[in-house]
C-alpha positions as CSV (number, residue, x, y, z in Angstrom):
1,M,-5.7,19.7,-8.6
2,L,-3.0,19.5,-5.8
3,A,-3.4,16.2,-3.7
4,P,-4.2,16.6,0.0
5,I,-1.5,16.0,2.4
6,V,-2.3,13.6,5.2
7,V,-0.1,13.4,8.3
8,F,-0.3,10.6,10.9
9,C,1.0,11.5,14.4
10,Y,1.0,9.9,17.8
11,N,3.2,10.8,20.8
12,R,6.3,12.6,19.4
13,P,5.8,16.3,19.5
14,A,9.3,17.4,18.7
15,H,9.5,15.1,15.6
16,L,6.1,16.2,14.5
17,A,7.0,19.8,14.8
18,Q,10.1,19.4,12.5
19,T,8.0,17.3,9.9
20,L,5.3,20.1,9.7
21,E,8.0,22.9,9.5
22,A,9.7,21.3,6.7
23,L,6.4,20.6,4.9
24,R,5.4,24.2,5.5
25,Q,8.5,25.4,3.6
26,N,7.3,24.0,0.4
27,P,5.9,26.8,-1.9
28,L,2.9,24.6,-2.7
29,A,1.9,24.2,1.1
30,E,-0.2,27.3,1.1
31,Q,-2.3,25.8,-1.8
32,S,-2.5,22.3,-0.4
33,P,-5.3,21.0,1.9
34,L,-3.6,19.4,5.1
35,I,-5.5,16.6,7.1
36,I,-3.8,15.4,10.4
37,F,-5.0,12.2,12.2
38,S,-3.8,12.4,15.8
39,D,-4.0,8.9,17.5
40,G,-5.1,8.8,21.1
41,A,-3.0,7.7,24.1
42,R,-2.5,3.8,24.9
43,S,-2.0,4.7,28.6
44,S,-2.2,7.7,31.0
45,A,1.5,7.7,31.0
46,E,1.4,8.8,27.2
47,A,-1.5,11.3,27.4
48,G,0.9,14.2,28.3
49,L,2.7,13.7,24.9
50,V,-0.5,13.1,23.0
51,A,-1.6,16.5,24.4
52,E,1.7,18.1,23.4
53,V,1.1,16.8,20.1
54,R,-2.4,18.3,19.7
55,N,-0.8,21.7,21.0
56,V,1.5,21.6,18.0
57,I,-1.2,20.8,15.4
58,N,-3.7,23.1,16.8
59,A,-1.3,26.1,16.6
60,L,-0.4,25.2,12.9
61,T,-0.9,27.5,10.0
62,G,0.5,27.9,6.3
63,F,-1.7,25.6,4.4
64,H,-4.6,26.1,2.2
65,S,-6.8,24.5,4.8
66,I,-6.2,22.4,8.0
67,Q,-8.5,19.6,9.1
68,I,-7.6,17.8,12.4
69,H,-8.9,14.5,13.6
70,E,-8.4,13.6,17.2
71,S,-9.0,10.1,18.3
72,S,-10.2,9.5,21.8
73,V,-8.8,5.9,21.7
74,N,-5.7,4.4,20.6
75,Q,-6.1,3.0,17.2
76,G,-2.6,2.0,16.4
77,L,-0.8,3.0,13.2
78,A,-2.0,0.5,10.9
79,Q,-5.6,1.0,11.5
80,S,-5.0,4.8,11.7
81,V,-3.6,4.7,8.1
82,I,-5.9,2.2,6.5
83,A,-8.9,4.0,7.7
84,G,-7.6,7.6,7.2
85,V,-6.2,7.0,3.8
86,S,-9.3,5.3,2.6
87,E,-11.6,8.3,4.1
88,V,-9.4,10.8,2.4
89,L,-9.4,8.9,-1.0
90,R,-13.0,8.6,-1.2
91,Q,-13.2,12.4,-1.1
92,Y,-10.2,13.5,-3.1
93,G,-9.2,10.5,-5.2
94,R,-5.5,11.0,-4.6
95,I,-3.3,11.5,-1.7
96,I,0.1,12.5,-0.3
97,V,1.1,10.5,3.1
98,L,3.4,11.4,5.8
99,E,4.1,10.1,9.3
100,D,5.3,12.3,12.1
101,D,9.0,11.6,11.8
102,M,9.7,12.7,7.8
103,L,11.7,15.7,6.9
104,C,11.2,16.7,3.3
105,T,12.8,18.9,0.7
106,T,11.3,22.2,-0.1
107,D,10.2,20.7,-3.4
108,F,8.7,17.6,-2.2
109,L,5.2,18.6,-2.9
110,D,6.0,19.6,-6.4
111,Y,7.6,16.3,-7.0
112,I,5.1,14.0,-5.5
113,N,2.2,15.8,-7.2
114,R,3.9,15.7,-10.5
115,A,4.6,12.1,-10.1
116,L,0.8,11.4,-9.1
117,D,-0.3,13.4,-12.3
118,T,2.3,11.6,-14.5
119,Y,1.5,7.9,-13.4
120,E,-2.2,8.0,-12.6
121,S,-3.2,6.2,-15.7
122,R,-0.4,3.6,-15.6
123,A,-2.2,0.2,-14.5
124,D,1.2,-1.1,-13.5
125,I,2.1,1.7,-11.0
126,F,0.3,1.8,-7.7
127,S,2.4,4.1,-5.7
128,V,4.9,6.9,-5.8
129,T,7.4,7.8,-3.1
130,A,10.0,10.5,-2.4
131,Y,12.3,8.4,-0.6
132,T,14.9,6.2,-1.8
133,P,17.3,4.0,0.3
134,P,21.0,4.6,0.2
135,V,21.4,2.2,-2.7
136,D,24.6,2.3,-5.0
137,F,23.0,2.7,-8.4
138,P,24.7,2.6,-11.7
139,E,26.1,6.1,-12.7
140,N,24.9,5.6,-16.3
141,Y,21.3,5.0,-15.4
142,P,19.5,7.9,-17.8
143,H,16.5,8.8,-15.7
144,D,15.8,10.7,-12.2
145,V,13.1,8.1,-11.2
146,F,12.9,4.4,-11.3
147,L,10.5,1.5,-10.8
148,A,10.8,-0.9,-7.9
149,P,8.5,-4.0,-7.0
150,R,7.8,-2.5,-3.5
151,A,5.9,0.4,-2.0
152,S,7.4,2.7,0.3
153,S,5.7,4.0,3.5
154,W,8.1,7.0,3.9
155,G,6.6,10.2,2.1
156,W,4.4,8.5,-0.6
157,G,1.3,8.9,-2.6
158,T,-1.4,6.7,-4.3
159,W,-4.7,6.9,-6.0
160,Q,-8.2,5.6,-4.9
161,N,-8.6,3.2,-7.7
162,K,-5.4,1.5,-6.8
163,W,-5.8,1.5,-2.9
164,E,-9.2,0.0,-3.1
165,K,-7.7,-3.1,-4.6
166,A,-6.2,-4.0,-1.2
167,D,-7.4,-7.0,0.7
168,W,-6.5,-5.9,4.3
169,T,-7.1,-9.2,5.9
170,V,-4.9,-11.2,3.2
171,S,-7.7,-13.5,3.0
172,D,-5.8,-15.8,0.5
173,F,-2.8,-16.2,2.9
174,E,-3.2,-20.0,3.2
175,Q,-2.9,-20.3,-0.8
176,I,0.0,-17.8,-0.8
177,K,1.9,-20.1,1.6
178,Q,1.7,-22.7,-1.0
179,D,2.4,-20.4,-4.1
180,I,6.1,-20.3,-4.4
181,A,6.1,-18.2,-7.6
182,F,4.1,-15.6,-5.9
183,Q,6.5,-15.8,-2.7
184,K,9.4,-15.1,-5.3
185,R,7.8,-12.3,-6.7
186,L,7.1,-10.6,-3.6
187,I,10.7,-10.9,-2.3
188,Q,12.1,-9.1,-5.7
189,G,11.3,-6.1,-3.6
190,G,13.2,-7.4,-0.7
191,E,14.0,-10.5,1.2
192,D,12.4,-9.0,4.4
193,L,9.0,-9.0,2.6
194,W,7.8,-12.7,3.1
195,P,8.8,-13.0,6.7
196,M,7.1,-9.8,7.3
197,L,3.9,-11.1,5.9
198,V,4.2,-14.2,7.8
199,K,4.7,-12.2,11.1
200,Q,1.6,-10.0,10.1
201,Q,-0.7,-12.9,9.6
202,R,0.5,-14.6,12.7
203,G,-0.3,-11.3,14.8
204,V,3.5,-10.8,15.6
205,I,3.6,-7.4,14.1
206,D,0.7,-4.9,12.8
207,S,1.8,-3.4,9.5
208,W,-0.5,-1.9,6.9
209,A,2.7,-1.3,4.7
210,I,3.2,-5.1,4.1
211,R,-0.3,-5.8,3.2
212,W,-0.2,-2.9,0.8
213,I,3.1,-4.3,-0.9
214,V,1.3,-7.5,-1.2
215,T,-1.5,-5.7,-3.2
216,Q,1.2,-4.3,-5.5
217,A,2.7,-7.9,-6.0
218,R,-0.6,-9.5,-6.6
219,H,-1.2,-6.9,-9.6
220,L,2.6,-7.1,-10.9
221,A,2.7,-3.4,-10.0
222,Y,5.5,-1.1,-9.1
223,G,6.4,1.9,-7.0
224,V,7.9,5.0,-8.5
225,Y,11.1,6.1,-6.5
226,P,13.3,9.0,-7.2
227,V,17.2,8.2,-7.7
228,R,18.0,10.9,-5.2
229,S,15.8,11.1,-2.0
230,K,13.7,14.0,-0.9
231,I,12.7,12.3,2.4
232,K,14.6,11.8,5.4
233,N,13.4,9.7,8.4
234,I,14.2,11.1,11.6
235,G,12.4,8.6,13.7
236,T,14.9,5.7,13.6
237,D,16.3,6.9,16.9
238,G,14.4,4.6,19.0
239,S,11.5,6.9,19.7
240,G,8.9,5.2,17.4
241,T,6.3,2.8,18.0
242,N,6.8,0.5,15.1
243,F,10.6,1.2,14.9
244,I,12.3,0.7,18.4
245,Y,15.8,0.4,17.4
246,S,18.1,3.3,16.9
247,T,20.0,3.4,13.6
248,T,21.5,6.1,11.1
249,S,21.7,3.8,8.2
250,Y,18.7,5.1,6.4
251,G,20.6,7.9,4.6
252,Q,21.6,11.5,5.7
253,E,21.1,13.5,2.5
254,L,18.0,15.3,1.0
255,A,18.2,16.2,-2.6
256,E,16.6,19.3,-3.9
257,G,16.4,19.9,-7.6
258,P,14.1,19.3,-10.5
259,V,13.1,15.8,-11.5
260,R,12.1,14.6,-15.0
261,F,9.0,11.9,-15.0
262,P,9.2,9.9,-18.3
263,A,5.8,8.9,-18.9
264,E,6.8,5.4,-20.4
265,L,9.2,4.7,-17.6
266,L,10.1,0.7,-17.6
267,P,11.6,-1.4,-15.0
268,E,15.4,-1.6,-15.3
269,A,17.0,-4.9,-14.3
270,E,20.2,-3.6,-12.8
271,M,18.3,-0.9,-10.7
272,M,16.0,-3.5,-9.5
273,R,18.7,-6.1,-8.7
274,R,20.6,-3.3,-6.6
275,F,17.4,-2.3,-5.0
276,E,16.7,-5.9,-3.9
277,E,20.1,-6.5,-2.8
278,Y,19.7,-3.6,-0.3
279,Y,17.0,-5.3,1.4
280,R,18.9,-8.7,1.6
281,L,18.7,-10.1,5.3
282,P,21.8,-10.9,7.3
283,W,22.3,-14.7,7.8
284,K,21.6,-14.4,11.6
285,L,18.2,-13.1,10.9
286,K,17.4,-15.5,8.3
287,L,18.4,-18.2,10.7
288,K,16.1,-16.7,13.4
289,N,13.1,-16.4,11.0
290,R,13.6,-20.1,9.9
291,L,13.7,-21.4,13.6
292,K,11.0,-19.1,15.1
293,Y,8.6,-18.8,12.1
294,G,9.6,-21.4,9.6
295,V,10.2,-18.9,6.9
């Protein structure tokens, strides 16, 4: 069974149109159910853009089925994702998730469905993704995919039995603050993760992703990443709600082509080291985090 595709969108009709068209170019699109969650406007000033988004999605064709959820109020991305993914997983058991600013290759759906099939029974794998940051990996790495102690929010998938392990309130945060071993394990996926969690719990940010990554860390689990990315983020131009700074540092290439999925894939130290290094924070940001948030 092909996994349902879920797309979360808000107020960027031009980005969304590109995302959906790239997705529709996948041969498996016509066999895949598509479920779209359209968030409501935060203000009257954004109502026009939200209406444009809904014009785009209501004119859409090219999928096995299309189900559209239009919220009358603004839920915010984090709540939309947590509630929407949970709802779809209860019905289907597995899921593929995109936001409204992701371009994908024409073999994206084939790639991620096969990843979901291959690693469903692995207790140490909680998510799969089609995105990889522009990391300089060793040329002699023998596989097309690798494991990293971090979940990606850009073109990803998971299973109900993994997702339901999440504690979305992070109810043990006070214990985590004293657990140096856990903090070290968490930042193996990137130095940005511990400060991100602290900001989340203090209400500075509203991120479902950091809470999902914490779930993965709690269970000593990994995400599966491709060596060559099949996702390109087009939302880092300053237009996003949760990404307001414009940057082009997230990679420009999309890699078509077959990918092999070794069932017994193991974490590889050098791949993990280079992945972690990519997310190393600049010293000025470390100093800011220390002075402002004590982390």
